[in-house]
PDB file of N, CA, C and O in Angstrom:
ATOM      1  N   MET A   1      -8.319  -6.645   4.547  1.00  0.00           N
ATOM      2  CA  MET A   1      -7.068  -6.262   5.154  1.00  0.00           C
ATOM      3  C   MET A   1      -6.992  -4.733   5.173  1.00  0.00           C
ATOM      4  O   MET A   1      -7.241  -4.073   4.165  1.00  0.00           O
ATOM      5  N   ASN A   2      -6.653  -4.203   6.307  1.00  0.00           N
ATOM      6  CA  ASN A   2      -6.483  -2.761   6.440  1.00  0.00           C
ATOM      7  C   ASN A   2      -5.040  -2.394   6.112  1.00  0.00           C
ATOM      8  O   ASN A   2      -4.149  -3.244   6.123  1.00  0.00           O
ATOM      9  N   ASN A   3      -4.826  -1.111   5.820  1.00  0.00           N
ATOM     10  CA  ASN A   3      -3.454  -0.677   5.562  1.00  0.00           C
ATOM     11  C   ASN A   3      -3.283   0.793   5.908  1.00  0.00           C
ATOM     12  O   ASN A   3      -4.254   1.532   6.069  1.00  0.00           O
ATOM     13  N   ARG A   4      -2.031   1.196   6.017  1.00  0.00           N
ATOM     14  CA  ARG A   4      -1.666   2.579   6.341  1.00  0.00           C
ATOM     15  C   ARG A   4      -1.033   3.268   5.135  1.00  0.00           C
ATOM     16  O   ARG A   4      -0.321   4.261   5.280  1.00  0.00           O
ATOM     17  N   LEU A   5      -1.295   2.739   3.957  1.00  0.00           N
ATOM     18  CA  LEU A   5      -0.629   3.235   2.755  1.00  0.00           C
ATOM     19  C   LEU A   5      -0.870   4.731   2.527  1.00  0.00           C
ATOM     20  O   LEU A   5       0.078   5.482   2.301  1.00  0.00           O
ATOM     21  N   GLU A   6      -2.115   5.158   2.585  1.00  0.00           N
ATOM     22  CA  GLU A   6      -2.414   6.577   2.340  1.00  0.00           C
ATOM     23  C   GLU A   6      -1.722   7.461   3.374  1.00  0.00           C
ATOM     24  O   GLU A   6      -1.127   8.481   3.027  1.00  0.00           O
ATOM     25  N   GLU A   7      -1.803   7.072   4.626  1.00  0.00           N
ATOM     26  CA  GLU A   7      -1.177   7.844   5.711  1.00  0.00           C
ATOM     27  C   GLU A   7       0.330   7.977   5.480  1.00  0.00           C
ATOM     28  O   GLU A   7       0.881   9.073   5.574  1.00  0.00           O
ATOM     29  N   ILE A   8       0.985   6.872   5.181  1.00  0.00           N
ATOM     30  CA  ILE A   8       2.437   6.879   4.979  1.00  0.00           C
ATOM     31  C   ILE A   8       2.803   7.694   3.739  1.00  0.00           C
ATOM     32  O   ILE A   8       3.755   8.475   3.755  1.00  0.00           O
ATOM     33  N   ARG A   9       2.044   7.503   2.680  1.00  0.00           N
ATOM     34  CA  ARG A   9       2.310   8.240   1.430  1.00  0.00           C
ATOM     35  C   ARG A   9       2.200   9.742   1.648  1.00  0.00           C
ATOM     36  O   ARG A   9       3.064  10.502   1.208  1.00  0.00           O
ATOM     37  N   LYS A  10       1.139  10.172   2.325  1.00  0.00           N
ATOM     38  CA  LYS A  10       0.929  11.604   2.551  1.00  0.00           C
ATOM     39  C   LYS A  10       1.973  12.190   3.490  1.00  0.00           C
ATOM     40  O   LYS A  10       2.425  13.316   3.287  1.00  0.00           O
ATOM     41  N   LEU A  11       2.364  11.431   4.526  1.00  0.00           N
ATOM     42  CA  LEU A  11       3.400  11.906   5.451  1.00  0.00           C
ATOM     43  C   LEU A  11       4.708  12.183   4.720  1.00  0.00           C
ATOM     44  O   LEU A  11       5.468  13.071   5.106  1.00  0.00           O
ATOM     45  N   ARG A  12       4.961  11.432   3.685  1.00  0.00           N
ATOM     46  CA  ARG A  12       6.206  11.586   2.922  1.00  0.00           C
ATOM     47  C   ARG A  12       6.060  12.520   1.721  1.00  0.00           C
ATOM     48  O   ARG A  12       7.012  12.730   0.969  1.00  0.00           O
ATOM     49  N   GLY A  13       4.861  13.078   1.549  1.00  0.00           N
ATOM     50  CA  GLY A  13       4.644  14.043   0.476  1.00  0.00           C
ATOM     51  C   GLY A  13       4.692  13.449  -0.917  1.00  0.00           C
ATOM     52  O   GLY A  13       5.140  14.094  -1.865  1.00  0.00           O
ATOM     53  N   ILE A  14       4.229  12.213  -1.035  1.00  0.00           N
ATOM     54  CA  ILE A  14       4.254  11.521  -2.327  1.00  0.00           C
ATOM     55  C   ILE A  14       2.839  11.460  -2.893  1.00  0.00           C
ATOM     56  O   ILE A  14       1.903  11.091  -2.185  1.00  0.00           O
ATOM     57  N   LYS A  15       2.680  11.817  -4.156  1.00  0.00           N
ATOM     58  CA  LYS A  15       1.380  11.748  -4.813  1.00  0.00           C
ATOM     59  C   LYS A  15       1.101  10.319  -5.266  1.00  0.00           C
ATOM     60  O   LYS A  15       2.020   9.531  -5.488  1.00  0.00           O
ATOM     61  N   GLN A  16      -0.181  10.001  -5.397  1.00  0.00           N
ATOM     62  CA  GLN A  16      -0.567   8.665  -5.866  1.00  0.00           C
ATOM     63  C   GLN A  16       0.100   8.338  -7.189  1.00  0.00           C
ATOM     64  O   GLN A  16       0.583   7.222  -7.384  1.00  0.00           O
ATOM     65  N   GLU A  17       0.130   9.293  -8.091  1.00  0.00           N
ATOM     66  CA  GLU A  17       0.717   9.077  -9.418  1.00  0.00           C
ATOM     67  C   GLU A  17       2.212   8.757  -9.325  1.00  0.00           C
ATOM     68  O   GLU A  17       2.710   7.892 -10.046  1.00  0.00           O
ATOM     69  N   GLU A  18       2.922   9.455  -8.438  1.00  0.00           N
ATOM     70  CA  GLU A  18       4.354   9.197  -8.258  1.00  0.00           C
ATOM     71  C   GLU A  18       4.590   7.781  -7.741  1.00  0.00           C
ATOM     72  O   GLU A  18       5.471   7.070  -8.226  1.00  0.00           O
ATOM     73  N   LEU A  19       3.795   7.381  -6.756  1.00  0.00           N
ATOM     74  CA  LEU A  19       3.933   6.041  -6.187  1.00  0.00           C
ATOM     75  C   LEU A  19       3.599   4.985  -7.236  1.00  0.00           C
ATOM     76  O   LEU A  19       4.299   3.981  -7.368  1.00  0.00           O
ATOM     77  N   ALA A  20       2.527   5.224  -7.974  1.00  0.00           N
ATOM     78  CA  ALA A  20       2.124   4.280  -9.017  1.00  0.00           C
ATOM     79  C   ALA A  20       3.235   4.093 -10.048  1.00  0.00           C
ATOM     80  O   ALA A  20       3.526   2.965 -10.447  1.00  0.00           O
ATOM     81  N   THR A  21       3.844   5.167 -10.473  1.00  0.00           N
ATOM     82  CA  THR A  21       4.932   5.088 -11.445  1.00  0.00           C
ATOM     83  C   THR A  21       6.106   4.295 -10.889  1.00  0.00           C
ATOM     84  O   THR A  21       6.673   3.447 -11.579  1.00  0.00           O
ATOM     85  N   ALA A  22       6.469   4.571  -9.643  1.00  0.00           N
ATOM     86  CA  ALA A  22       7.596   3.877  -9.020  1.00  0.00           C
ATOM     87  C   ALA A  22       7.334   2.378  -8.881  1.00  0.00           C
ATOM     88  O   ALA A  22       8.257   1.569  -8.980  1.00  0.00           O
ATOM     89  N   LEU A  23       6.074   2.015  -8.652  1.00  0.00           N
ATOM     90  CA  LEU A  23       5.715   0.612  -8.442  1.00  0.00           C
ATOM     91  C   LEU A  23       5.257  -0.088  -9.722  1.00  0.00           C
ATOM     92  O   LEU A  23       4.971  -1.285  -9.719  1.00  0.00           O
ATOM     93  N   GLU A  24       5.193   0.677 -10.816  1.00  0.00           N
ATOM     94  CA  GLU A  24       4.761   0.158 -12.117  1.00  0.00           C
ATOM     95  C   GLU A  24       3.337  -0.390 -12.075  1.00  0.00           C
ATOM     96  O   GLU A  24       3.049  -1.464 -12.603  1.00  0.00           O
ATOM     97  N   VAL A  25       2.452   0.380 -11.431  1.00  0.00           N
ATOM     98  CA  VAL A  25       1.015   0.080 -11.413  1.00  0.00           C
ATOM     99  C   VAL A  25       0.279   1.365 -11.788  1.00  0.00           C
ATOM    100  O   VAL A  25       0.911   2.402 -11.989  1.00  0.00           O
ATOM    101  N   THR A  26      -1.038   1.307 -11.882  1.00  0.00           N
ATOM    102  CA  THR A  26      -1.807   2.508 -12.212  1.00  0.00           C
ATOM    103  C   THR A  26      -2.138   3.300 -10.939  1.00  0.00           C
ATOM    104  O   THR A  26      -2.100   2.775  -9.825  1.00  0.00           O
ATOM    105  N   ARG A  27      -2.460   4.567 -11.146  1.00  0.00           N
ATOM    106  CA  ARG A  27      -2.893   5.395 -10.024  1.00  0.00           C
ATOM    107  C   ARG A  27      -4.165   4.820  -9.419  1.00  0.00           C
ATOM    108  O   ARG A  27      -4.373   4.902  -8.208  1.00  0.00           O
ATOM    109  N   GLN A  28      -5.017   4.238 -10.258  1.00  0.00           N
ATOM    110  CA  GLN A  28      -6.257   3.630  -9.780  1.00  0.00           C
ATOM    111  C   GLN A  28      -5.970   2.465  -8.831  1.00  0.00           C
ATOM    112  O   GLN A  28      -6.700   2.255  -7.863  1.00  0.00           O
ATOM    113  N   THR A  29      -4.912   1.714  -9.110  1.00  0.00           N
ATOM    114  CA  THR A  29      -4.526   0.619  -8.218  1.00  0.00           C
ATOM    115  C   THR A  29      -4.145   1.164  -6.845  1.00  0.00           C
ATOM    116  O   THR A  29      -4.536   0.603  -5.821  1.00  0.00           O
ATOM    117  N   ILE A  30      -3.393   2.241  -6.822  1.00  0.00           N
ATOM    118  CA  ILE A  30      -3.006   2.849  -5.544  1.00  0.00           C
ATOM    119  C   ILE A  30      -4.244   3.326  -4.801  1.00  0.00           C
ATOM    120  O   ILE A  30      -4.370   3.101  -3.598  1.00  0.00           O
ATOM    121  N   GLY A  31      -5.161   3.982  -5.508  1.00  0.00           N
ATOM    122  CA  GLY A  31      -6.404   4.443  -4.880  1.00  0.00           C
ATOM    123  C   GLY A  31      -7.215   3.292  -4.327  1.00  0.00           C
ATOM    124  O   GLY A  31      -7.761   3.387  -3.228  1.00  0.00           O
ATOM    125  N   SER A  32      -7.299   2.211  -5.072  1.00  0.00           N
ATOM    126  CA  SER A  32      -8.054   1.036  -4.614  1.00  0.00           C
ATOM    127  C   SER A  32      -7.408   0.393  -3.395  1.00  0.00           C
ATOM    128  O   SER A  32      -8.105  -0.063  -2.489  1.00  0.00           O
ATOM    129  N   LEU A  33      -6.091   0.355  -3.368  1.00  0.00           N
ATOM    130  CA  LEU A  33      -5.379  -0.171  -2.198  1.00  0.00           C
ATOM    131  C   LEU A  33      -5.677   0.691  -0.974  1.00  0.00           C
ATOM    132  O   LEU A  33      -5.995   0.180   0.099  1.00  0.00           O
ATOM    133  N   GLU A  34      -5.568   2.004  -1.155  1.00  0.00           N
ATOM    134  CA  GLU A  34      -5.775   2.923  -0.032  1.00  0.00           C
ATOM    135  C   GLU A  34      -7.195   2.860   0.506  1.00  0.00           C
ATOM    136  O   GLU A  34      -7.412   3.031   1.706  1.00  0.00           O
ATOM    137  N   ASN A  35      -8.155   2.620  -0.362  1.00  0.00           N
ATOM    138  CA  ASN A  35      -9.557   2.572   0.059  1.00  0.00           C
ATOM    139  C   ASN A  35     -10.006   1.183   0.494  1.00  0.00           C
ATOM    140  O   ASN A  35     -11.169   0.987   0.846  1.00  0.00           O
ATOM    141  N   GLY A  36      -9.096   0.225   0.470  1.00  0.00           N
ATOM    142  CA  GLY A  36      -9.420  -1.118   0.921  1.00  0.00           C
ATOM    143  C   GLY A  36     -10.267  -1.923  -0.054  1.00  0.00           C
ATOM    144  O   GLY A  36     -10.827  -2.952   0.324  1.00  0.00           O
ATOM    145  N   ARG A  37     -10.370  -1.473  -1.298  1.00  0.00           N
ATOM    146  CA  ARG A  37     -11.145  -2.202  -2.302  1.00  0.00           C
ATOM    147  C   ARG A  37     -10.324  -3.310  -2.961  1.00  0.00           C
ATOM    148  O   ARG A  37     -10.860  -4.153  -3.681  1.00  0.00           O
ATOM    149  N   TYR A  38      -9.026  -3.293  -2.703  1.00  0.00           N
ATOM    150  CA  TYR A  38      -8.127  -4.229  -3.373  1.00  0.00           C
ATOM    151  C   TYR A  38      -7.008  -4.602  -2.408  1.00  0.00           C
ATOM    152  O   TYR A  38      -6.417  -3.730  -1.773  1.00  0.00           O
ATOM    153  N   ASN A  39      -6.719  -5.884  -2.298  1.00  0.00           N
ATOM    154  CA  ASN A  39      -5.577  -6.347  -1.512  1.00  0.00           C
ATOM    155  C   ASN A  39      -4.433  -6.643  -2.479  1.00  0.00           C
ATOM    156  O   ASN A  39      -4.647  -7.251  -3.527  1.00  0.00           O
ATOM    157  N   PRO A  40      -3.224  -6.216  -2.131  1.00  0.00           N
ATOM    158  CA  PRO A  40      -2.109  -6.401  -3.053  1.00  0.00           C
ATOM    159  C   PRO A  40      -1.645  -7.849  -3.137  1.00  0.00           C
ATOM    160  O   PRO A  40      -1.825  -8.633  -2.205  1.00  0.00           O
ATOM    161  N   SER A  41      -1.054  -8.178  -4.259  1.00  0.00           N
ATOM    162  CA  SER A  41      -0.359  -9.464  -4.360  1.00  0.00           C
ATOM    163  C   SER A  41       0.822  -9.395  -3.404  1.00  0.00           C
ATOM    164  O   SER A  41       1.220  -8.310  -2.981  1.00  0.00           O
ATOM    165  N   ILE A  42       1.376 -10.536  -3.066  1.00  0.00           N
ATOM    166  CA  ILE A  42       2.540 -10.541  -2.174  1.00  0.00           C
ATOM    167  C   ILE A  42       3.703  -9.795  -2.809  1.00  0.00           C
ATOM    168  O   ILE A  42       4.457  -9.117  -2.112  1.00  0.00           O
ATOM    169  N   LEU A  43       3.856  -9.912  -4.123  1.00  0.00           N
ATOM    170  CA  LEU A  43       4.923  -9.198  -4.827  1.00  0.00           C
ATOM    171  C   LEU A  43       4.742  -7.683  -4.711  1.00  0.00           C
ATOM    172  O   LEU A  43       5.699  -6.962  -4.431  1.00  0.00           O
ATOM    173  N   LEU A  44       3.525  -7.206  -4.924  1.00  0.00           N
ATOM    174  CA  LEU A  44       3.264  -5.767  -4.815  1.00  0.00           C
ATOM    175  C   LEU A  44       3.443  -5.291  -3.374  1.00  0.00           C
ATOM    176  O   LEU A  44       3.973  -4.203  -3.145  1.00  0.00           O
ATOM    177  N   ALA A  45       3.012  -6.086  -2.409  1.00  0.00           N
ATOM    178  CA  ALA A  45       3.198  -5.714  -0.997  1.00  0.00           C
ATOM    179  C   ALA A  45       4.686  -5.555  -0.679  1.00  0.00           C
ATOM    180  O   ALA A  45       5.077  -4.617   0.017  1.00  0.00           O
ATOM    181  N   PHE A  46       5.514  -6.471  -1.189  1.00  0.00           N
ATOM    182  CA  PHE A  46       6.957  -6.364  -0.981  1.00  0.00           C
ATOM    183  C   PHE A  46       7.521  -5.118  -1.657  1.00  0.00           C
ATOM    184  O   PHE A  46       8.367  -4.431  -1.084  1.00  0.00           O
ATOM    185  N   LYS A  47       7.056  -4.820  -2.876  1.00  0.00           N
ATOM    186  CA  LYS A  47       7.535  -3.629  -3.582  1.00  0.00           C
ATOM    187  C   LYS A  47       7.190  -2.359  -2.809  1.00  0.00           C
ATOM    188  O   LYS A  47       8.015  -1.453  -2.694  1.00  0.00           O
ATOM    189  N   ILE A  48       5.976  -2.298  -2.284  1.00  0.00           N
ATOM    190  CA  ILE A  48       5.544  -1.130  -1.504  1.00  0.00           C
ATOM    191  C   ILE A  48       6.400  -0.991  -0.252  1.00  0.00           C
ATOM    192  O   ILE A  48       6.889   0.095   0.058  1.00  0.00           O
ATOM    193  N   ALA A  49       6.576  -2.089   0.461  1.00  0.00           N
ATOM    194  CA  ALA A  49       7.379  -2.061   1.687  1.00  0.00           C
ATOM    195  C   ALA A  49       8.807  -1.618   1.393  1.00  0.00           C
ATOM    196  O   ALA A  49       9.369  -0.792   2.112  1.00  0.00           O
ATOM    197  N   ARG A  50       9.385  -2.168   0.341  1.00  0.00           N
ATOM    198  CA  ARG A  50      10.758  -1.805  -0.028  1.00  0.00           C
ATOM    199  C   ARG A  50      10.842  -0.330  -0.421  1.00  0.00           C
ATOM    200  O   ARG A  50      11.800   0.352  -0.058  1.00  0.00           O
ATOM    201  N   TYR A  51       9.852   0.163  -1.156  1.00  0.00           N
ATOM    202  CA  TYR A  51       9.836   1.556  -1.585  1.00  0.00           C
ATOM    203  C   TYR A  51       9.896   2.500  -0.376  1.00  0.00           C
ATOM    204  O   TYR A  51      10.617   3.498  -0.390  1.00  0.00           O
ATOM    205  N   PHE A  52       9.123   2.166   0.672  1.00  0.00           N
ATOM    206  CA  PHE A  52       9.072   3.024   1.857  1.00  0.00           C
ATOM    207  C   PHE A  52      10.129   2.661   2.899  1.00  0.00           C
ATOM    208  O   PHE A  52      10.249   3.347   3.914  1.00  0.00           O
ATOM    209  N   GLY A  53      10.900   1.589   2.666  1.00  0.00           N
ATOM    210  CA  GLY A  53      11.907   1.184   3.633  1.00  0.00           C
ATOM    211  C   GLY A  53      11.292   0.680   4.929  1.00  0.00           C
ATOM    212  O   GLY A  53      11.820   0.909   6.017  1.00  0.00           O
ATOM    213  N   MET A  54      10.169  -0.008   4.794  1.00  0.00           N
ATOM    214  CA  MET A  54       9.432  -0.513   5.952  1.00  0.00           C
ATOM    215  C   MET A  54       9.154  -1.996   5.752  1.00  0.00           C
ATOM    216  O   MET A  54       9.380  -2.545   4.674  1.00  0.00           O
ATOM    217  N   SER A  55       8.657  -2.638   6.816  1.00  0.00           N
ATOM    218  CA  SER A  55       8.229  -4.026   6.675  1.00  0.00           C
ATOM    219  C   SER A  55       6.787  -4.055   6.172  1.00  0.00           C
ATOM    220  O   SER A  55       6.048  -3.082   6.322  1.00  0.00           O
ATOM    221  N   ILE A  56       6.404  -5.162   5.583  1.00  0.00           N
ATOM    222  CA  ILE A  56       5.024  -5.313   5.114  1.00  0.00           C
ATOM    223  C   ILE A  56       4.053  -5.106   6.275  1.00  0.00           C
ATOM    224  O   ILE A  56       3.010  -4.471   6.118  1.00  0.00           O
ATOM    225  N   GLU A  57       4.406  -5.650   7.443  1.00  0.00           N
ATOM    226  CA  GLU A  57       3.522  -5.570   8.605  1.00  0.00           C
ATOM    227  C   GLU A  57       3.331  -4.142   9.113  1.00  0.00           C
ATOM    228  O   GLU A  57       2.325  -3.852   9.761  1.00  0.00           O
ATOM    229  N   GLU A  58       4.274  -3.252   8.832  1.00  0.00           N
ATOM    230  CA  GLU A  58       4.132  -1.854   9.237  1.00  0.00           C
ATOM    231  C   GLU A  58       3.134  -1.116   8.346  1.00  0.00           C
ATOM    232  O   GLU A  58       2.597  -0.080   8.738  1.00  0.00           O
ATOM    233  N   ILE A  59       2.888  -1.641   7.164  1.00  0.00           N
ATOM    234  CA  ILE A  59       1.994  -0.983   6.211  1.00  0.00           C
ATOM    235  C   ILE A  59       0.641  -1.672   6.147  1.00  0.00           C
ATOM    236  O   ILE A  59      -0.400  -1.015   6.144  1.00  0.00           O
ATOM    237  N   PHE A  60       0.658  -2.993   6.097  1.00  0.00           N
ATOM    238  CA  PHE A  60      -0.576  -3.764   5.944  1.00  0.00           C
ATOM    239  C   PHE A  60      -0.920  -4.475   7.243  1.00  0.00           C
ATOM    240  O   PHE A  60      -0.068  -5.117   7.858  1.00  0.00           O
ATOM    241  N   ILE A  61      -2.184  -4.354   7.656  1.00  0.00           N
ATOM    242  CA  ILE A  61      -2.640  -4.935   8.917  1.00  0.00           C
ATOM    243  C   ILE A  61      -3.607  -6.065   8.625  1.00  0.00           C
ATOM    244  O   ILE A  61      -4.725  -5.848   8.160  1.00  0.00           O
ATOM    245  N   TYR A  62      -3.151  -7.277   8.910  1.00  0.00           N
ATOM    246  CA  TYR A  62      -3.994  -8.454   8.688  1.00  0.00           C
ATOM    247  C   TYR A  62      -4.674  -8.804   9.996  1.00  0.00           C
ATOM    248  O   TYR A  62      -4.021  -8.997  11.022  1.00  0.00           O
ATOM    249  N   GLU A  63      -5.997  -8.884   9.945  1.00  0.00           N
ATOM    250  CA  GLU A  63      -6.781  -9.239  11.129  1.00  0.00           C
ATOM    251  C   GLU A  63      -7.627 -10.447  10.794  1.00  0.00           C
ATOM    252  O   GLU A  63      -8.491 -10.386   9.919  1.00  0.00           O
ATOM    253  N   GLU A  64      -7.379 -11.550  11.494  1.00  0.00           N
ATOM    254  CA  GLU A  64      -8.185 -12.743  11.280  1.00  0.00           C
ATOM    255  C   GLU A  64      -9.560 -12.516  11.882  1.00  0.00           C
ATOM    256  O   GLU A  64      -9.710 -11.830  12.893  1.00  0.00           O
ATOM    257  N   ASP A  65     -10.556 -13.103  11.243  1.00  0.00           N
ATOM    258  CA  ASP A  65     -11.918 -12.993  11.767  1.00  0.00           C
ATOM    259  C   ASP A  65     -12.011 -13.702  13.096  1.00  0.00           C
ATOM    260  O   ASP A  65     -11.515 -14.818  13.254  1.00  0.00           O
ATOM    261  N   GLN A  66     -12.648 -13.051  14.052  1.00  0.00           N
ATOM    262  CA  GLN A  66     -12.870 -13.657  15.362  1.00  0.00           C
ATOM    263  C   GLN A  66     -14.102 -14.549  15.281  1.00  0.00           C
ATOM    264  O   GLN A  66     -15.135 -14.141  14.749  1.00  0.00           O
ATOM    265  N   ILE A  67     -13.993 -15.759  15.805  1.00  0.00           N
ATOM    266  CA  ILE A  67     -15.138 -16.695  15.767  1.00  0.00           C
ATOM    267  C   ILE A  67     -15.891 -16.612  17.063  1.00  0.00           C
ATOM    268  O   ILE A  67     -16.887 -17.313  17.245  1.00  0.00           O
TER     269      ILE A  67
END
């Protein structure tokens, strides 16, 4: 799953550490999300969306595999 987390975070001038603290996760979790190494739980996706005042779909891009 792709996401726009890093782009949105940087546009708003928020550091990874600040976001991690607000979401009660580690900075490493934020880095892994931004680099696509980790997909968030639905709960974390909702927390991120709520934090930025956006919908989950505006941040996370789900693309089904084409057959």
